[in-house]
C-alpha positions, -999 to +999 in steps of 0.1 A: +163-048+196+187-032+171+206+000+173+196+030+151+224+023+126+210-012+120+175-001+112+176-003+075+164-035+059+173-046+023+153-072+004+159-085-031+123-097-033+090-078-027+077-073+008+044-082+023+038-056+051+013-063+078-008-037+097-030-039+127-064-038+109-064-075+102-064-097+071-076-131+061-055-162+057-063-162+019-052-126+016-019-134+033-013-164+012-021-145-020+002-116-010+031-139-001+030-156-035+038-122-050+057-106-022+075-134-002+094-113+023+073-107+055+075-077+077+050-065+104+043-029+114+039-030+152+006-047+161+003-063+126+025-091+141-004-100+165-023-115+136+005-140+131+006-155+166-017-184+156-002-188+122+029-206+109+045-175+094+074-157+111+081-121+101+117-111+091+112-080+112+088-060+133+090-022+130+072+005+150+069+024+183+056-009+199+025+005+215+004-024+204+026-055+195+025-084+218+051-111+226+083-093+214+105-118+232+088-147+215+094-132+181+130-124+189+135-160+199+123-171+165+148-149+148+127-118+140+146-086+138+130-061+163+133-024+153+118+000+177+114+036+165+100+057+193+095+091+176+059+101+171+062+124+141+055+095+117+031+065+117+043+029+120+035+025+083+058+054+074+085+040+097+084+007+078+084+022+043+112+046+052+134+018+066+128-009+041+144-011+007+126-036-016+114-037-052+077-035-043+053-038-013+019-053-007+003-040+025-023-059+043-042-048+074-041-010+067-076-004+051-102-022+071-107-005+104-098+030+117-104+057+092-078+081+106-051+054+102-062+047+067-061+084+057-026+086+071-016+056+049-030+073+019-010+105+027+021+084+030+015+067-004+018+100-023+049+111-004+068+079-014+081+070-048+081+033-040+056+009-056+033+003-027-001-015-030-027-013-002-049-045-003-081-043+016-111-066+019-126-050-012-102-026-028-067-022-042-051+013-037-019+027-051-003+059-062-008+064-099+024+069-120+023+101-140+021+080-172+002+048-167-010+023-193-029-008-180-054-034-190-087-043-173-119-060-183-145-036-198-169-021-172-143-023-144-145+003-117-117+028-118-118+055-091-092+082-090-088+103-059-065+134-058-046+143-027-033+175-042-045+199-070-040+183-104-049+202-136-030+184-163-048+150-166-057+131-198-071+097-203-081+070-228-105+041-223-126+057-195-164+064-196-158+098-182-127+114-198-103+133-175-090+159-200-095+195-190-107+187-154-090+204-125-089+178-097-086+186-060-094+168-027-116+198-017-134+201-051-135+178-081-126+141-075-127+111-099-145+083-081-167+056-098-154+059-133-156+029-156-134+013-183-151+012-217-123-008-234-096-031-222-067-007-228-067+023-204-043+052-203-039+079-177-013+107-177-008+138-156+020+159-140+034+161-105+020+130-089-006+129-061-034+108-076-045+076-059-062+047-079-088+026-062-097-006-080-113-039-071-088-061-053-093-088-080-070-068-102-039-070-080-020-095-102-027-075-134-015-042-119+014-057-099+032-069-130+033-034-145+056-021-117 
């Protein structure tokens, strides 16, 4: 295990970050094509024990990971962070510098863990994409232009009060709506043309799209 001063990881290429909620072989291969550096958050490494992949590092409080010595012997950098004021996901994001992240195994099981990940997304200014078995989730930039097929599902979920939104290309326009996680939300909207624009102030809005759009959205960041 490394000392505190050696916790920071620097990657020139994008990172695939693995969580403990599981993922398929196809999802992992798809992610690694876009984000070839592999890191596991604690028990996310357990899903690699019967696979050929070796993570560059495992980060977390180590309450669920198995076979630490085996991973060390394969050259994996082991970074234990015992404090309990942040999740393993946050520990990873805080200690990894990389251009972008695809995160697998964070959206398919415990709802409390998933909500904690969503909270962490809006607290970070890094391009982070949560890829689940059905959905792609990311923090929407304050000015965001993108392309999707007509009639694509576009859900927008606020994690703070937002009163300055505008949009183009959506079935239900956003202008003039005050969004709040305890009042008005923006789920189940639809694209009515290929070009979509969303703008707002202050951050705090999550986008939830079909996972099939990963590659299209990825290249915009």
